[in-house]
C-alpha positions, 0 to 999 in steps of 0.5 A: 753552266750547261757545258758542265751540268748537262754532260754530268746529268746525261752520264748519270742517266745513262748509268742508271739506265744501264743498271736498270737494264742489267738488273732486269736482264739478270734477275728476270725469269731465265736470267743467267746470274753466273754469266753476268757475274763472270762479265762483271769480273772481267770488267773489274779485272781488265783495268788491274791487268792493264795497270800490271802490264804497264808496271811490268813494262816499267820494271823491265825498262828500269832493269835494262837501264840499270844493267846498261848503267852498271856496264858504263859506270865502273869506268867513269867511277874510277875516273871520278875517283882519280879526280877527287884524289887529285883535288884532295891533294891540291886542297891539302897543299893549299891549306898547308900553304895558308896555315904556314905563315900563321904557324911560323909567326906563332913559333916566333912568338913562342920563341920570343916569349920563352926567351924573354920569359926566363929569368 
């Protein structure tokens, strides 16, 4: 419990001491409010700028990778399209071979029915 509670309490006390110290330095006689406002703005903007730089680097990397991928893709896309057309012709031929006996038997049945159905 002390490994969790003690660091949290010490950190809270440190933050409270910093707030009191900054308040005394800022709002005391001769305190420079404008300078402290500028310092605070800098500390607020720094994480936003770092996150923006990381996002910019990620975006640049993605654009570069897309450029490289689009340079490679047309060759392999054409190859994949050829294989898909080849596979579709094999599939069509296989389905025609599977259906041919059924259609042949249906044709014979229809012929017999037509022959014996006439009077």
